[in-house]
N, C-alpha and C positions, 0 to 999 in steps of 0.2 A: 545331570540336568539335560533334558532333551532340547535339540535345536528347534527354534521357532519355525512354524510352517512357512513363514515368509522367506526364511533362509533356505529351507529344504527344497522349495520349488523355485528358487531364484533362476531367472532365465539364463540359458547358456549361449544363446545366439541373439542377434538383433531382431530376428523375426519373432522371437518369443517375448520381446519387451512389450509391455502393455502401454499403449498411448505413445506420445511423442512423435506422431506421424509427421509433424511439421519439420522435424530435423532428422528423423531416422527412416522415413518412408523411402520408397524407391526413388533414386535420383535426387534425394534431398542432401543438403550440404554435409552434415555430420556423417551420414552413412557413407557418402562418397570418400570422405577423408579417411574413415576407418578402413574401408575396403582398399584404399590405395596403399596402405601400409606405412605411409609417411605421416606420422602423427605429430602435430604441432603442440605447443603448450596451449592448454585450454582452461577455461573456467566454466563450470556448470553452475548455473544459477536457477534456483527454484526451491519450492517448499520441500519438506522431508517426505520420504516414502514414495517418490515418483520415478525412481530409476537411475539417479545420478551415479550411485556406487556400482550398481549392476552394469551400467554401460562402461564405466571405467575398467571393471574386471574383464569384460568382453574385449575391450581394446587391448588390454595387457596380454590376454591369451592369443588374440589374433596376430599381434605383433611379436609374439614370443619374447617379450621383455620381462625382466624381473620386476615384479610388483611389490612396492612397499606402501603401506598405508599408515598415515598419521592423522590424528585428530587435533584440530587447533585448540581445543579446550584443555588438552593435557600435554601437547608436544612442546619440546624445548629445543634450544639451539644445539644441545649435545645430541639429541635424537637425529637432527638433520645431519650433523657431522658424522654420525655412525653410518648413515646411508651414503654420504659423500665418500667415505673411506672405501666403499666397495667399487668405486669407479676404477675401471681398468683391470679388475680381478676376473678370474675365470667364472665366478658366479654371476657376473653382470656383463658377460661378453656380448650380449645382444642389446645392451642398454638398460637403463633403469627408468621405470615409470613410477613416479611418486604420486600417489593419490592422497591429497591433503584435504580432508573433510573439515568443514567449518573454518575455512581459512581466515574469516573475519575476526576470529578470536586471537590470532597471532598478532603481537605488537609489531611496530615498524621495524625494529631491529631484527626480529625473527624473520620477517618477510624479506628483509634486505639480504639476509644470509643465503638466500636461494638465488639471488640475481645472477651471480657469476656463472653458476652451473647450468641454469636454464638458458642463459644467453649463448654459451658456447656449445650447448647440446649434450653435455655430460649427463644431464637429467632431463627427462620430459615430464613436465608438471601438468597434472590434471587436478585442479582445485575445485572444491564445491562450496557453495555458500547459500544460505537461505535468505540473505540480505542482499540488497542491490549492490553489486560489486563496485560500481562506480562511486559509491559513497563509503564502502567498508573495506576495500582492498587498496593497498598502496599503489599509487599511480605507475610506478616503475614496473610493477608486476603486471598491471593491466595492459601497459603498452607492449608487453612481450607475449601476451596471450590473446587467444580468440575466445570471445564470450558466447556461450550458447545458453539460451533460456529454456528450461524444462517447465512444462505447464502441468497443472493438476489434471489427473486422468478423469475423463468423463464417466458418468455412471454407466452409460451404454458400453463403453470399452471395458469397464470393470466386471460386468456381469459374467462374461465367459471365464474370466480368471477366478471369480468366486466359485462358480460351479466346478471348475477344475480343482480348486482347493478342497471342496467337499468330496470329490471323487478320490483324490489322493488319500485323504483321511480314511475313507471307507476301505481302500485297498490296504492301508497300513494296519488298521484295526481288525479287519476281517468281518466287520459288521456292515449291515445295510444302513445307510444314512438316509432318512426320509426328510427331505427339505423341499418346500414349495418354491416356485418361481417368484412368488410375492415376497418371500423372506429374502431371497437373493437380491431382489430389487431394493428392498429396504436397507440391506447392508450396503449396497452400491451407492445409494443416494445419501446414506448417513455418514459415510466415511470422509466426505470432503475432498475426494480426489486422491486420497492417500492409499496406495496399493498395500503397503505394509499394515496399515491400520485395518484394512479390509480383511487381510489374511489372518490377523490376530483375532478379529471378531469371529471369523469362520471357525477358528480353532476353539475359541471359548464357547461358541454355540454348541459344538459337538461335545465338549467336556460337560456342559450343563444340560445336555439333551436327556430326554426320557428314554431309558433303556428297557427293552422288553423283547425276549426271545430273539436275541441277536440283531435287534433293530434299534437304531438310535433316532428318535424323532425330535427334530428341532422345531420348537413352538414359538409363536408370536410372543408369548409371555416371557419365555427365557431370553429372547432377543431384546425385548423392551427393558428387562432388568439389567442386561449388560450394557445397553446404550440408552441410559436414562436421559441424556441430553444429546442434542445434535452434535455430531463430530465435525461441524463446519470449521473451516480453517479461520483462525483469528489469532493475531499476535499484536498486543497493544503497542509494541515497539517496532513492529516490522512493516513490510510493504502492504500486507493484507489490511492492516489497520487503516493506513492512509488511502488505499484503493477503495475501500468501502465508503469512507468519508467523502472521497472525491466523487464516487458514483452517486451518493446521496445528494451532494451539493449540485452536481450537474443535472441531475434529474429534476430537482426543484427549480433550478434556473430555466430548464427547458419546459417547465409547466406540465410535467408528467407525474401526477400525484400517485399513480399506482406503482411506478418504479421507485419513487421516493419512499413509499410505505414499505416496499420490499427491503430496501437497504436499511431503513430505520429498524425494521423487524430483526434483521441480522445483528445489528448493534445491540438491540434490546436482548436478544437471545444470548448474546455473548456477555451480557451484564454490564456493558459499557455505556451507561447513560450520561456519564460526565462528558465524554468526547462528543456524544450526540447532541447534548444540550448546548455545548459551546459552539458547535458548528451551526446549529439553528439560529443562534443569536447573531452570528456573523452573516448568515444568509439574509436575515431580515434587513440588515443595513446595506449589504453589498449588492444584492440582486433585486430586492423589492424596493427598498429605499424610499425615496420621496414620492413614488407612485402611490404608495399607501403607507404614510408615516405611522399610522397606528399599529402596523404589523409588528414593529419592535416592542411596543407596549404589550400587545397580546402574547407575543412569543415569550417575553420575559415573564409574564404571569404564568404561562404554561410551564416554562422551565422551572420556575420557583416551586410550582405545585408538584412537578415530577420529582424534584430533589427532596421535597418534604415527604412525599408519599412513599418513595422508594418502589422497587419492583415487588409484585407485578402491576400494582395500580398505576405506576408511573407511565405505563404504556398509553393510557388514555389521554392525558394532557399533551404527551409527545405527539400522538397521532393527530390531535387537533392542530398543533403548531405546524406539523408537516403538511397537512392538507391545506391549511390557511395559506402558507407560504407558496405552495405549488400552484394554487389556483388564483393567487393575487396578481394584479398587474405588476409588471416588472420595470425597474429603472435602475441603471448603474451610474446615474449622473453624479451622485455624491461621491461614489467610489472613484470615478474618473477625475472629479474636481480636486479631491484631496491629494491624489497621486500626482497630478500636474503641479499643484502648489508645492509639494514636497520636493519635486525635481528642481524647481526654481530655488528653493531654500538651499539645497545641496550645491547647486551651480553658482548661486550668487552670494552665498554666505550671509552675513548679517548686514543688511542695507540700512541706511539712515531712515528714520521716520520723517514723514512730512512735519514741518514745523508746527502746524496747528493741531497735530495729534499728540504732541509731547506733553508730558505731565509737568508743565512749568507755569508758574503763576507770577514770577517776578523776573524782570530783566535788569541786568546791571546797566550802568551808565554807558558802557561801551557797546551795547547791543545794537547791531545794524538794523534789526527789525524789532520794533517795540511792540509788545502785546502778542498774545497767542494767536489771535485772529481765527479762532475756531467758531464755526457756525453751528449753533445748537438747533438740531432738527425740529425739536418740539415748539420752537418759536415760529415755525413756518407752516403754511397750509399743508394739510395732509401729513404733517409731521415729517416732511422731507425737504431737503435742500441739496442741490448738487455741489459736491466739493471732492477734492482728491483725498483718497484714503491710502492707496498703495504707495510704496516708495517711488521716487522719480524714475528709477531705472525700469520699473514695471507698471507704470501708471496706466497704461492702456491694455494691460494683460487681462484676458478672460479665462478663468478656470472652469466656471460652472456654465454648462449649457442646459437650458430648460428641456426636460424630457417631453415626449409627445403624448404623455398620458394626461388624463383629465385633471388630476391634482396639480401637476406642474404647469400645465397650460393655464390654469386658473391663476396661479401665482405670476405667470408671465404677463397675463393681461393686466393684472393689478400693477405690476412694475411699469408697463407701458403707460398706464393711466397717470402714475406719479410723474413720469418724465414729461408727458404732454402738458400737464397742468403746472409744472414747476416754472 
């Protein structure tokens, strides 16, 4: 079996690494650490195919350390013990660099087995994870490591690497590979910032190309067959999932319907209309709220329609809800009010009810206050009478502040009218 193109052209130096300028550029922190030769324990955080393993290999070669690589999906404590057994031997005289891929899959006990050795310097650990390490990696490991975030490679950064991949395949095969700049751009924009995926696509395009007289022509048709769906990054359980939902939510809150439609489209393209619909229902109450109370009703109708229709038709009611919420007036008064009330409930625990609100219709002979003394609002003008409803400890507490939108100001004026006439 031949080695994949992505491995055959793996960078040998930091200058050859695609992207990651924010940490590997001149005078950037990770580059300076690597060039110093004094490599600390580190965690590389980022999606797959963007250079984490490549950089770890370059570090090992620059430091002349013995590199061991384990994968968290299959590694065991015995595997770690085998590496530890090399400490102090001739084969590890310059130190051991352990590259632990997907560390989040190791359980707490397995991660703890590393602590002693990375703390006393017997092993230098470089771990990688596609999930946020502050949530997925044991705290004791985090405290002994420096975290570096690797970011998806931009399409502009990928295009030169893609063209290089085609050149290398032409040299290896002895054929002339005919590929347009437009196709290179399509590959770059369709791989979601994943260099490995881009190289795999390049290799498949050549394998599926039209061969004639020592020339291989890569066509739009073959590329479209290989990439029938966008290769956008999306993981329903990972950071990308929550980042897209967060971007959607904040775009609607910021009344930018175009950005909101973009992020909604990414969720639709990924086929995740369940998460999208749930978030829209939340936004209707959290950010539009009482400024336009009918928003929740319309959004619920759109969500129900989307779930009944399924894709691709579901995109239509979803788009309606997204645009409605983004262009609607905004108020978070209900959101703030319930959060404030919950804080008091947690702080004060269960307070006594005012006597006149209790569900009691009979008082024993020893009752100090006879009768419930509840004032029935419907017996009074405008169906309103002032009386205490909150517990004594909170009787003057104000949770809800009327918003400055037309709907809530109308309710505010009505409240003032009741108070003035009571």
